[in-house]
PAGUTI-897764 format. One record per residue (C-alpha): x, y, z; residue number from 1. Coordinates in nm, 3 decimals, always signed. Layout:
@u: X, v: Y, w: Z, marro: NUM;
...
END
This chain:
@u: -1.884, v: +5.848, w: +3.566, marro: 1;
@u: -1.681, v: +5.617, w: +3.794, marro: 2;
@u: -1.565, v: +5.931, w: +3.978, marro: 3;
@u: -1.926, v: +6.022, w: +4.057, marro: 4;
@u: -2.003, v: +5.675, w: +4.193, marro: 5;
@u: -1.913, v: +5.693, w: +4.566, marro: 6;
@u: -2.056, v: +5.365, w: +4.694, marro: 7;
@u: -1.802, v: +5.155, w: +4.889, marro: 8;
@u: -1.709, v: +4.808, w: +4.766, marro: 9;
@u: -1.884, v: +4.532, w: +4.960, marro: 10;
@u: -1.570, v: +4.316, w: +4.971, marro: 11;
@u: -1.285, v: +4.556, w: +5.046, marro: 12;
@u: -1.480, v: +4.874, w: +5.148, marro: 13;
@u: -1.271, v: +5.080, w: +4.906, marro: 14;
@u: -1.411, v: +5.348, w: +4.674, marro: 15;
@u: -1.196, v: +5.297, w: +4.365, marro: 16;
@u: -1.414, v: +5.205, w: +4.069, marro: 17;
@u: -1.346, v: +5.136, w: +3.703, marro: 18;
@u: -1.567, v: +5.041, w: +3.405, marro: 19;
@u: -1.528, v: +4.718, w: +3.206, marro: 20;
@u: -1.566, v: +4.690, w: +2.828, marro: 21;
@u: -1.923, v: +4.571, w: +2.887, marro: 22;
@u: -2.002, v: +4.890, w: +3.081, marro: 23;
@u: -2.011, v: +4.733, w: +3.429, marro: 24;
@u: -1.842, v: +4.877, w: +3.740, marro: 25;
@u: -1.553, v: +4.687, w: +3.899, marro: 26;
@u: -1.336, v: +4.759, w: +4.201, marro: 27;
@u: -0.978, v: +4.836, w: +4.102, marro: 28;
@u: -0.858, v: +4.724, w: +4.445, marro: 29;
@u: -1.010, v: +4.375, w: +4.467, marro: 30;
@u: -1.145, v: +4.342, w: +4.107, marro: 31;
@u: -1.498, v: +4.275, w: +4.228, marro: 32;
@u: -1.758, v: +4.330, w: +3.953, marro: 33;
@u: -2.102, v: +4.461, w: +4.051, marro: 34;
@u: -2.430, v: +4.468, w: +3.861, marro: 35;
@u: -2.440, v: +4.845, w: +3.818, marro: 36;
@u: -2.372, v: +4.960, w: +3.464, marro: 37;
@u: -2.255, v: +5.293, w: +3.335, marro: 38;
@u: -2.502, v: +5.515, w: +3.149, marro: 39;
@u: -2.413, v: +5.588, w: +2.786, marro: 40;
@u: -2.395, v: +5.961, w: +2.731, marro: 41;
@u: -2.449, v: +5.960, w: +2.354, marro: 42;
@u: -2.494, v: +5.739, w: +2.045, marro: 43;
@u: -2.131, v: +5.800, w: +1.945, marro: 44;
@u: -2.020, v: +5.569, w: +2.222, marro: 45;
@u: -2.236, v: +5.285, w: +2.089, marro: 46;
@u: -2.111, v: +5.335, w: +1.735, marro: 47;
@u: -1.750, v: +5.330, w: +1.848, marro: 48;
@u: -1.806, v: +5.008, w: +2.039, marro: 49;
@u: -1.961, v: +4.841, w: +1.733, marro: 50;
@u: -1.680, v: +4.951, w: +1.507, marro: 51;
@u: -1.413, v: +4.822, w: +1.743, marro: 52;
@u: -1.589, v: +4.485, w: +1.775, marro: 53;
@u: -1.614, v: +4.451, w: +1.397, marro: 54;
@u: -1.247, v: +4.534, w: +1.361, marro: 55;
@u: -1.159, v: +4.259, w: +1.606, marro: 56;
@u: -1.345, v: +4.011, w: +1.381, marro: 57;
@u: -1.154, v: +4.115, w: +1.072, marro: 58;
@u: -0.816, v: +4.022, w: +1.208, marro: 59;
@u: -0.601, v: +3.819, w: +0.972, marro: 60;
@u: -0.661, v: +3.445, w: +1.006, marro: 61;
@u: -0.378, v: +3.211, w: +1.086, marro: 62;
@u: -0.227, v: +3.033, w: +0.791, marro: 63;
@u: -0.292, v: +2.661, w: +0.749, marro: 64;
@u: -0.005, v: +2.459, w: +0.888, marro: 65;
@u: +0.146, v: +2.276, w: +0.590, marro: 66;
@u: +0.427, v: +2.118, w: +0.785, marro: 67;
@u: +0.767, v: +2.074, w: +0.623, marro: 68;
@u: +0.829, v: +2.065, w: +0.251, marro: 69;
@u: +0.793, v: +1.713, w: +0.118, marro: 70;
@u: +0.755, v: +1.546, w: -0.220, marro: 71;
@u: +0.525, v: +1.276, w: -0.352, marro: 72;
@u: +0.813, v: +1.033, w: -0.391, marro: 73;
@u: +0.889, v: +1.074, w: -0.021, marro: 74;
@u: +0.532, v: +0.975, w: +0.061, marro: 75;
@u: +0.562, v: +0.658, w: -0.146, marro: 76;
@u: +0.902, v: +0.586, w: +0.006, marro: 77;
@u: +0.746, v: +0.600, w: +0.353, marro: 78;
@u: +0.470, v: +0.358, w: +0.244, marro: 79;
@u: +0.719, v: +0.116, w: +0.087, marro: 80;
@u: +0.924, v: +0.124, w: +0.404, marro: 81;
@u: +0.620, v: +0.027, w: +0.613, marro: 82;
@u: +0.515, v: -0.244, w: +0.368, marro: 83;
@u: +0.854, v: -0.413, w: +0.352, marro: 84;
@u: +0.882, v: -0.411, w: +0.732, marro: 85;
@u: +0.546, v: -0.591, w: +0.745, marro: 86;
@u: +0.666, v: -0.848, w: +0.491, marro: 87;
@u: +0.971, v: -0.923, w: +0.704, marro: 88;
@u: +0.744, v: -0.981, w: +1.004, marro: 89;
@u: +0.533, v: -1.216, w: +0.788, marro: 90;
@u: +0.836, v: -1.429, w: +0.705, marro: 91;
@u: +1.025, v: -1.263, w: +0.420, marro: 92;
@u: +1.404, v: -1.249, w: +0.433, marro: 93;
@u: +1.541, v: -0.937, w: +0.609, marro: 94;
@u: +1.765, v: -0.864, w: +0.309, marro: 95;
@u: +1.456, v: -0.777, w: +0.104, marro: 96;
@u: +1.453, v: -0.430, w: +0.261, marro: 97;
@u: +1.796, v: -0.273, w: +0.216, marro: 98;
@u: +1.954, v: -0.506, w: -0.040, marro: 99;
@u: +1.664, v: -0.550, w: -0.284, marro: 100;
@u: +1.370, v: -0.312, w: -0.248, marro: 101;
@u: +1.579, v: -0.009, w: -0.158, marro: 102;
@u: +1.796, v: -0.051, w: -0.466, marro: 103;
@u: +1.495, v: -0.103, w: -0.692, marro: 104;
@u: +1.343, v: +0.215, w: -0.549, marro: 105;
@u: +1.665, v: +0.413, w: -0.587, marro: 106;
@u: +1.700, v: +0.299, w: -0.948, marro: 107;
@u: +1.340, v: +0.400, w: -1.017, marro: 108;
@u: +1.390, v: +0.748, w: -0.871, marro: 109;
@u: +1.698, v: +0.802, w: -1.084, marro: 110;
@u: +1.547, v: +0.672, w: -1.409, marro: 111;
@u: +1.228, v: +0.874, w: -1.357, marro: 112;
@u: +1.443, v: +1.181, w: -1.271, marro: 113;
@u: +1.267, v: +1.235, w: -0.939, marro: 114;
@u: +1.590, v: +1.208, w: -0.738, marro: 115;
@u: +1.963, v: +1.130, w: -0.765, marro: 116;
@u: +1.991, v: +1.387, w: -1.043, marro: 117;
@u: +2.094, v: +1.752, w: -1.065, marro: 118;
@u: +1.761, v: +1.843, w: -1.225, marro: 119;
@u: +1.473, v: +1.651, w: -1.068, marro: 120;
@u: +1.145, v: +1.638, w: -1.253, marro: 121;
@u: +0.914, v: +1.938, w: -1.216, marro: 122;
@u: +1.169, v: +2.210, w: -1.137, marro: 123;
@u: +1.454, v: +2.386, w: -1.313, marro: 124;
@u: +1.632, v: +2.497, w: -0.997, marro: 125;
@u: +1.612, v: +2.198, w: -0.767, marro: 126;
@u: +1.904, v: +2.000, w: -0.650, marro: 127;
@u: +1.886, v: +1.700, w: -0.423, marro: 128;
@u: +2.094, v: +1.609, w: -0.124, marro: 129;
@u: +2.046, v: +1.246, w: -0.026, marro: 130;
@u: +2.140, v: +1.092, w: +0.304, marro: 131;
@u: +2.168, v: +0.758, w: +0.128, marro: 132;
@u: +2.526, v: +0.649, w: +0.079, marro: 133;
@u: +2.623, v: +0.422, w: -0.205, marro: 134;
@u: +2.791, v: +0.091, w: -0.131, marro: 135;
@u: +2.939, v: -0.176, w: -0.348, marro: 136;
@u: +2.680, v: -0.374, w: -0.539, marro: 137;
@u: +2.605, v: -0.728, w: -0.421, marro: 138;
@u: +2.566, v: -1.033, w: -0.641, marro: 139;
@u: +2.210, v: -1.108, w: -0.527, marro: 140;
@u: +2.075, v: -0.754, w: -0.550, marro: 141;
@u: +1.963, v: -0.557, w: -0.856, marro: 142;
@u: +2.202, v: -0.272, w: -0.769, marro: 143;
@u: +2.412, v: -0.134, w: -0.485, marro: 144;
@u: +2.287, v: -0.140, w: -0.127, marro: 145;
@u: +2.156, v: +0.151, w: +0.078, marro: 146;
@u: +1.899, v: +0.225, w: +0.345, marro: 147;
@u: +1.529, v: +0.264, w: +0.270, marro: 148;
@u: +1.469, v: +0.456, w: +0.592, marro: 149;
@u: +1.661, v: +0.759, w: +0.464, marro: 150;
@u: +1.446, v: +1.036, w: +0.319, marro: 151;
@u: +1.526, v: +1.224, w: +0.001, marro: 152;
@u: +1.599, v: +1.583, w: +0.101, marro: 153;
@u: +1.557, v: +1.863, w: -0.152, marro: 154;
@u: +1.716, v: +2.205, w: -0.123, marro: 155;
@u: +1.533, v: +2.488, w: -0.297, marro: 156;
@u: +1.679, v: +2.802, w: -0.445, marro: 157;
@u: +1.332, v: +2.960, w: -0.439, marro: 158;
@u: +1.157, v: +3.098, w: -0.133, marro: 159;
@u: +0.919, v: +2.881, w: +0.066, marro: 160;
@u: +0.612, v: +3.077, w: -0.045, marro: 161;
@u: +0.705, v: +3.031, w: -0.412, marro: 162;
@u: +0.766, v: +2.660, w: -0.379, marro: 163;
@u: +0.473, v: +2.554, w: -0.160, marro: 164;
@u: +0.179, v: +2.426, w: -0.359, marro: 165;
@u: -0.155, v: +2.592, w: -0.294, marro: 166;
@u: -0.346, v: +2.287, w: -0.419, marro: 167;
@u: -0.173, v: +2.013, w: -0.221, marro: 168;
@u: +0.022, v: +1.949, w: +0.093, marro: 169;
@u: +0.322, v: +1.816, w: -0.098, marro: 170;
@u: +0.537, v: +2.045, w: -0.309, marro: 171;
@u: +0.472, v: +1.862, w: -0.638, marro: 172;
@u: +0.131, v: +1.707, w: -0.565, marro: 173;
@u: -0.061, v: +1.950, w: -0.787, marro: 174;
@u: +0.157, v: +1.875, w: -1.093, marro: 175;
@u: +0.244, v: +1.510, w: -1.031, marro: 176;
@u: -0.012, v: +1.378, w: -1.277, marro: 177;
@u: +0.025, v: +1.650, w: -1.537, marro: 178;
@u: +0.058, v: +1.574, w: -1.906, marro: 179;
@u: +0.437, v: +1.594, w: -1.902, marro: 180;
@u: +0.459, v: +1.352, w: -1.609, marro: 181;
@u: +0.224, v: +1.092, w: -1.757, marro: 182;
@u: +0.480, v: +1.002, w: -2.021, marro: 183;
@u: +0.687, v: +0.839, w: -1.748, marro: 184;
@u: +0.606, v: +0.543, w: -1.524, marro: 185;
@u: +0.445, v: +0.728, w: -1.235, marro: 186;
@u: +0.411, v: +0.589, w: -0.886, marro: 187;
@u: +0.069, v: +0.496, w: -0.751, marro: 188;
@u: -0.061, v: +0.291, w: -0.462, marro: 189;
@u: -0.090, v: -0.028, w: -0.675, marro: 190;
@u: +0.270, v: +0.033, w: -0.783, marro: 191;
@u: +0.382, v: -0.002, w: -0.421, marro: 192;
@u: +0.253, v: -0.361, w: -0.422, marro: 193;
@u: +0.421, v: -0.414, w: -0.760, marro: 194;
@u: +0.751, v: -0.304, w: -0.603, marro: 195;
@u: +0.701, v: -0.546, w: -0.313, marro: 196;
@u: +0.615, v: -0.835, w: -0.544, marro: 197;
@u: +0.914, v: -0.758, w: -0.767, marro: 198;
@u: +1.142, v: -0.781, w: -0.463, marro: 199;
@u: +0.972, v: -1.102, w: -0.344, marro: 200;
@u: +1.011, v: -1.257, w: -0.687, marro: 201;
@u: +1.378, v: -1.159, w: -0.705, marro: 202;
@u: +1.443, v: -1.341, w: -0.377, marro: 203;
@u: +1.210, v: -1.631, w: -0.475, marro: 204;
@u: +1.026, v: -1.592, w: -0.145, marro: 205;
@u: +0.741, v: -1.817, w: -0.034, marro: 206;
@u: +0.501, v: -1.518, w: -0.026, marro: 207;
@u: +0.319, v: -1.526, w: -0.360, marro: 208;
@u: +0.124, v: -1.245, w: -0.522, marro: 209;
@u: -0.203, v: -1.399, w: -0.401, marro: 210;
@u: -0.062, v: -1.398, w: -0.048, marro: 211;
@u: +0.051, v: -1.037, w: -0.085, marro: 212;
@u: -0.295, v: -0.922, w: -0.193, marro: 213;
@u: -0.457, v: -1.119, w: +0.088, marro: 214;
@u: -0.221, v: -0.964, w: +0.343, marro: 215;
@u: -0.305, v: -0.618, w: +0.208, marro: 216;
@u: -0.679, v: -0.688, w: +0.234, marro: 217;
@u: -0.640, v: -0.818, w: +0.590, marro: 218;
@u: -0.427, v: -0.509, w: +0.670, marro: 219;
@u: -0.125, v: -0.720, w: +0.763, marro: 220;
@u: +0.057, v: -0.525, w: +0.491, marro: 221;
@u: -0.021, v: -0.149, w: +0.498, marro: 222;
@u: -0.216, v: -0.038, w: +0.192, marro: 223;
@u: -0.562, v: +0.105, w: +0.266, marro: 224;
@u: -0.553, v: +0.444, w: +0.442, marro: 225;
@u: -0.176, v: +0.424, w: +0.482, marro: 226;
@u: -0.151, v: +0.803, w: +0.447, marro: 227;
@u: -0.318, v: +0.840, w: +0.788, marro: 228;
@u: +0.005, v: +0.718, w: +0.945, marro: 229;
@u: +0.230, v: +0.970, w: +0.769, marro: 230;
@u: +0.469, v: +1.162, w: +0.997, marro: 231;
@u: +0.322, v: +1.478, w: +1.147, marro: 232;
@u: +0.540, v: +1.706, w: +0.932, marro: 233;
@u: +0.402, v: +1.551, w: +0.610, marro: 234;
@u: +0.068, v: +1.733, w: +0.591, marro: 235;
@u: -0.157, v: +1.582, w: +0.325, marro: 236;
@u: -0.454, v: +1.753, w: +0.158, marro: 237;
@u: -0.590, v: +1.857, w: -0.180, marro: 238;
@u: -0.450, v: +1.664, w: -0.476, marro: 239;
@u: -0.247, v: +1.447, w: -0.241, marro: 240;
@u: -0.559, v: +1.259, w: -0.138, marro: 241;
@u: -0.617, v: +1.149, w: -0.499, marro: 242;
@u: -0.264, v: +1.009, w: -0.509, marro: 243;
@u: -0.241, v: +0.830, w: -0.174, marro: 244;
@u: -0.602, v: +0.749, w: -0.082, marro: 245;
@u: -0.743, v: +0.421, w: -0.219, marro: 246;
@u: -1.073, v: +0.246, w: -0.148, marro: 247;
@u: -1.008, v: -0.111, w: -0.266, marro: 248;
@u: -0.738, v: -0.371, w: -0.317, marro: 249;
@u: -0.614, v: -0.389, w: -0.680, marro: 250;
@u: -0.665, v: -0.700, w: -0.889, marro: 251;
@u: -0.411, v: -0.976, w: -0.947, marro: 252;
@u: -0.377, v: -0.888, w: -1.316, marro: 253;
@u: -0.321, v: -0.519, w: -1.242, marro: 254;
@u: -0.028, v: -0.590, w: -1.010, marro: 255;
@u: +0.119, v: -0.838, w: -1.258, marro: 256;
@u: +0.099, v: -0.581, w: -1.536, marro: 257;
@u: +0.252, v: -0.307, w: -1.320, marro: 258;
@u: +0.528, v: -0.539, w: -1.203, marro: 259;
@u: +0.622, v: -0.632, w: -1.561, marro: 260;
@u: +0.619, v: -0.267, w: -1.672, marro: 261;
@u: +0.835, v: -0.176, w: -1.373, marro: 262;
@u: +1.088, v: -0.451, w: -1.449, marro: 263;
@u: +1.116, v: -0.331, w: -1.810, marro: 264;
@u: +1.145, v: +0.033, w: -1.700, marro: 265;
@u: +1.427, v: -0.057, w: -1.459, marro: 266;
@u: +1.598, v: -0.260, w: -1.733, marro: 267;
@u: +1.614, v: -0.570, w: -1.513, marro: 268;
@u: +1.754, v: -0.867, w: -1.697, marro: 269;
@u: +1.699, v: -1.234, w: -1.620, marro: 270;
@u: +1.581, v: -1.296, w: -1.264, marro: 271;
@u: +1.738, v: -1.566, w: -1.042, marro: 272;
@u: +1.651, v: -1.912, w: -1.176, marro: 273;
@u: +1.356, v: -2.100, w: -1.028, marro: 274;
@u: +1.459, v: -2.462, w: -0.979, marro: 275;
@u: +1.275, v: -2.762, w: -0.837, marro: 276;
@u: +1.378, v: -2.660, w: -0.485, marro: 277;
@u: +1.224, v: -2.313, w: -0.510, marro: 278;
@u: +0.887, v: -2.249, w: -0.355, marro: 279;
@u: +0.747, v: -2.107, w: -0.679, marro: 280;
@u: +0.806, v: -2.434, w: -0.865, marro: 281;
@u: +0.468, v: -2.593, w: -0.956, marro: 282;
@u: +0.548, v: -2.920, w: -0.777, marro: 283;
@u: +0.589, v: -2.737, w: -0.445, marro: 284;
@u: +0.300, v: -2.497, w: -0.497, marro: 285;
@u: +0.073, v: -2.789, w: -0.586, marro: 286;
@u: +0.146, v: -2.952, w: -0.249, marro: 287;
@u: +0.043, v: -2.629, w: -0.075, marro: 288;
@u: -0.288, v: -2.605, w: -0.262, marro: 289;
@u: -0.363, v: -2.978, w: -0.223, marro: 290;
@u: -0.341, v: -2.930, w: +0.153, marro: 291;
@u: -0.554, v: -2.614, w: +0.146, marro: 292;
@u: -0.821, v: -2.789, w: -0.064, marro: 293;
@u: -0.810, v: -3.096, w: +0.164, marro: 294;
@u: -0.723, v: -3.322, w: -0.130, marro: 295;
@u: -0.534, v: -3.650, w: -0.071, marro: 296;
@u: -0.158, v: -3.649, w: -0.100, marro: 297;
@u: -0.182, v: -3.937, w: -0.349, marro: 298;
@u: -0.274, v: -3.678, w: -0.612, marro: 299;
@u: +0.075, v: -3.534, w: -0.602, marro: 300;
@u: +0.206, v: -3.829, w: -0.801, marro: 301;
@u: -0.024, v: -3.734, w: -1.088, marro: 302;
@u: +0.033, v: -3.362, w: -1.071, marro: 303;
@u: +0.409, v: -3.421, w: -1.080, marro: 304;
@u: +0.377, v: -3.644, w: -1.386, marro: 305;
@u: +0.151, v: -3.388, w: -1.551, marro: 306;
@u: +0.406, v: -3.111, w: -1.494, marro: 307;
@u: +0.672, v: -3.325, w: -1.660, marro: 308;
@u: +0.453, v: -3.408, w: -1.959, marro: 309;
@u: +0.360, v: -3.048, w: -2.043, marro: 310;
@u: +0.705, v: -2.906, w: -1.956, marro: 311;
@u: +0.602, v: -2.626, w: -1.721, marro: 312;
@u: +0.852, v: -2.732, w: -1.458, marro: 313;
@u: +1.159, v: -2.639, w: -1.662, marro: 314;
@u: +1.382, v: -2.365, w: -1.525, marro: 315;
@u: +1.381, v: -2.174, w: -1.854, marro: 316;
@u: +1.001, v: -2.170, w: -1.851, marro: 317;
@u: +0.964, v: -2.056, w: -1.489, marro: 318;
@u: +1.239, v: -1.792, w: -1.475, marro: 319;
@u: +1.115, v: -1.436, w: -1.531, marro: 320;
@u: +1.296, v: -1.259, w: -1.817, marro: 321;
@u: +1.122, v: -0.922, w: -1.863, marro: 322;
@u: +1.348, v: -0.786, w: -2.139, marro: 323;
@u: +1.279, v: -1.068, w: -2.383, marro: 324;
@u: +1.019, v: -0.954, w: -2.634, marro: 325;
@u: +0.673, v: -1.108, w: -2.603, marro: 326;
@u: +0.727, v: -1.240, w: -2.251, marro: 327;
@u: +0.482, v: -1.174, w: -1.970, marro: 328;
@u: +0.489, v: -1.228, w: -1.597, marro: 329;
@u: +0.419, v: -1.588, w: -1.497, marro: 330;
@u: +0.111, v: -1.659, w: -1.287, marro: 331;
@u: +0.270, v: -1.922, w: -1.064, marro: 332;
@u: -0.033, v: -1.975, w: -0.839, marro: 333;
@u: -0.281, v: -1.996, w: -1.128, marro: 334;
@u: -0.052, v: -2.242, w: -1.302, marro: 335;
@u: -0.037, v: -2.472, w: -0.996, marro: 336;
@u: -0.415, v: -2.470, w: -0.946, marro: 337;
@u: -0.466, v: -2.545, w: -1.316, marro: 338;
@u: -0.243, v: -2.852, w: -1.283, marro: 339;
@u: -0.461, v: -2.980, w: -0.998, marro: 340;
@u: -0.782, v: -2.926, w: -1.196, marro: 341;
@u: -0.647, v: -3.100, w: -1.506, marro: 342;
@u: -0.525, v: -3.391, w: -1.292, marro: 343;
@u: -0.873, v: -3.433, w: -1.144, marro: 344;
@u: -1.025, v: -3.429, w: -1.491, marro: 345;
@u: -0.786, v: -3.700, w: -1.609, marro: 346;
@u: -0.843, v: -3.918, w: -1.303, marro: 347;
@u: -1.220, v: -3.918, w: -1.338, marro: 348;
@u: -1.241, v: -3.883, w: -1.715, marro: 349;
@u: -1.435, v: -3.561, w: -1.683, marro: 350;
@u: -1.532, v: -3.321, w: -1.955, marro: 351;
@u: -1.758, v: -3.017, w: -1.951, marro: 352;
@u: -2.075, v: -3.220, w: -2.019, marro: 353;
@u: -2.013, v: -3.474, w: -1.744, marro: 354;
@u: -1.914, v: -3.198, w: -1.501, marro: 355;
@u: -2.244, v: -3.018, w: -1.555, marro: 356;
@u: -2.439, v: -3.339, w: -1.501, marro: 357;
@u: -2.242, v: -3.418, w: -1.184, marro: 358;
@u: -2.291, v: -3.063, w: -1.059, marro: 359;
@u: -2.670, v: -3.085, w: -1.099, marro: 360;
@u: -2.680, v: -3.420, w: -0.922, marro: 361;
@u: -2.471, v: -3.278, w: -0.639, marro: 362;
@u: -2.722, v: -2.995, w: -0.592, marro: 363;
@u: -3.009, v: -3.245, w: -0.569, marro: 364;
@u: -2.820, v: -3.449, w: -0.310, marro: 365;
@u: -2.742, v: -3.135, w: -0.109, marro: 366;
@u: -3.110, v: -3.036, w: -0.098, marro: 367;
@u: -3.227, v: -3.386, w: -0.007, marro: 368;
@u: -2.975, v: -3.435, w: +0.273, marro: 369;
@u: -2.951, v: -3.230, w: +0.592, marro: 370;
@u: -2.641, v: -3.022, w: +0.664, marro: 371;
@u: -2.526, v: -3.277, w: +0.922, marro: 372;
@u: -2.436, v: -3.525, w: +0.645, marro: 373;
@u: -2.194, v: -3.286, w: +0.475, marro: 374;
@u: -1.894, v: -3.428, w: +0.661, marro: 375;
@u: -1.987, v: -3.783, w: +0.560, marro: 376;
@u: -2.014, v: -3.676, w: +0.196, marro: 377;
@u: -1.666, v: -3.520, w: +0.211, marro: 378;
@u: -1.521, v: -3.834, w: +0.366, marro: 379;
@u: -1.688, v: -4.046, w: +0.097, marro: 380;
@u: -1.548, v: -3.815, w: -0.173, marro: 381;
@u: -1.197, v: -3.835, w: -0.029, marro: 382;
@u: -1.216, v: -4.214, w: -0.008, marro: 383;
@u: -1.320, v: -4.243, w: -0.373, marro: 384;
@u: -1.046, v: -4.002, w: -0.481, marro: 385;
@u: -0.775, v: -4.191, w: -0.289, marro: 386;
@u: -0.887, v: -4.523, w: -0.437, marro: 387;
@u: -0.892, v: -4.377, w: -0.788, marro: 388;
@u: -0.542, v: -4.232, w: -0.747, marro: 389;
@u: -0.401, v: -4.562, w: -0.625, marro: 390;
@u: -0.565, v: -4.767, w: -0.901, marro: 391;
@u: -0.444, v: -4.527, w: -1.171, marro: 392;
@u: -0.096, v: -4.514, w: -1.019, marro: 393;
@u: -0.060, v: -4.892, w: -1.018, marro: 394;
@u: -0.186, v: -4.908, w: -1.377, marro: 395;
@u: +0.061, v: -4.639, w: -1.477, marro: 396;
@u: +0.354, v: -4.819, w: -1.316, marro: 397;
@u: +0.260, v: -5.145, w: -1.491, marro: 398;
@u: +0.161, v: -5.023, w: -1.836, marro: 399;
@u: +0.292, v: -4.668, w: -1.852, marro: 400;
@u: +0.108, v: -4.352, w: -1.952, marro: 401;
@u: -0.055, v: -4.383, w: -2.298, marro: 402;
END
């Protein structure tokens, strides 16, 4: 039909027409499209157009980009690496990364048969090539030193299509929590904090477990939504989200339990001794909490005497020994706060009955007095407490503790 159309083009004055897929005329010389459309000679033309358009819609979709092959343990290794870097920024010793935590992690991978073995867990034909090089073991580290930044690289004898998991982004994400795997100490997000606390405890750092959980909640230490910062090649979906995605910070007791189980699993013997100069000693922790609670420094005399009387300041009592039967992890912070509370009870001769009466009276006073008098009440309380401490201290020095 374009041969029968003899009208000249308005732009180039040429008579050289073609028909577009939509049936409109266009100039082959200047590519100008005009409003005139070609008449359809029969219904066969319409049917052919419909069939071709349907065929274009049935083209094979692009495959989902799953990135490079990676394993669940590599995801946790990345998280641990970010967490320990944050701890160093917050004041932990730099040796916690490569000398302590890396060796704990390497020992865990080997004992759980996830790496550093000819037959890693979950496959009969896997072999691992690690970029981590072994060095001589140090005296202050659980094992030899290496670098936590290095990733565990797995070489597969199977094809990529056979290995890639259709239910997760990681290779072993769909089977990581299977029945066979549950018999071993599996990694989880709370376990990453247990690893960090185990390393902090080994170095006797000033960052306690309470501090670690607070840092995680304040996002100073990566924990919540850490998977969002995975490298681009580590695509995460499916079962991976159940492994790496968490909604809340774990409890103190949960981390303590995981840390103790991890220490037993790694066969760690007696930890470095906690002496009177260590931050985790109750005498030093008590000073920290007295300052945070705005209590007078005169109380430290009584808390120190109390620690001596009940024997919780001894090195054998404070040192963590996970392999001894019946032992549990020591709650150093809870122990220090308990010493302060008991000291207050002894100073004021308080028991549960008197405390309830005093609490009710305090509520009445709070309702009767405006908020502006709160500072005066605190000053009055501090003055009474200081006087009581000094009187009791002088009596103790003269007569001794009954």
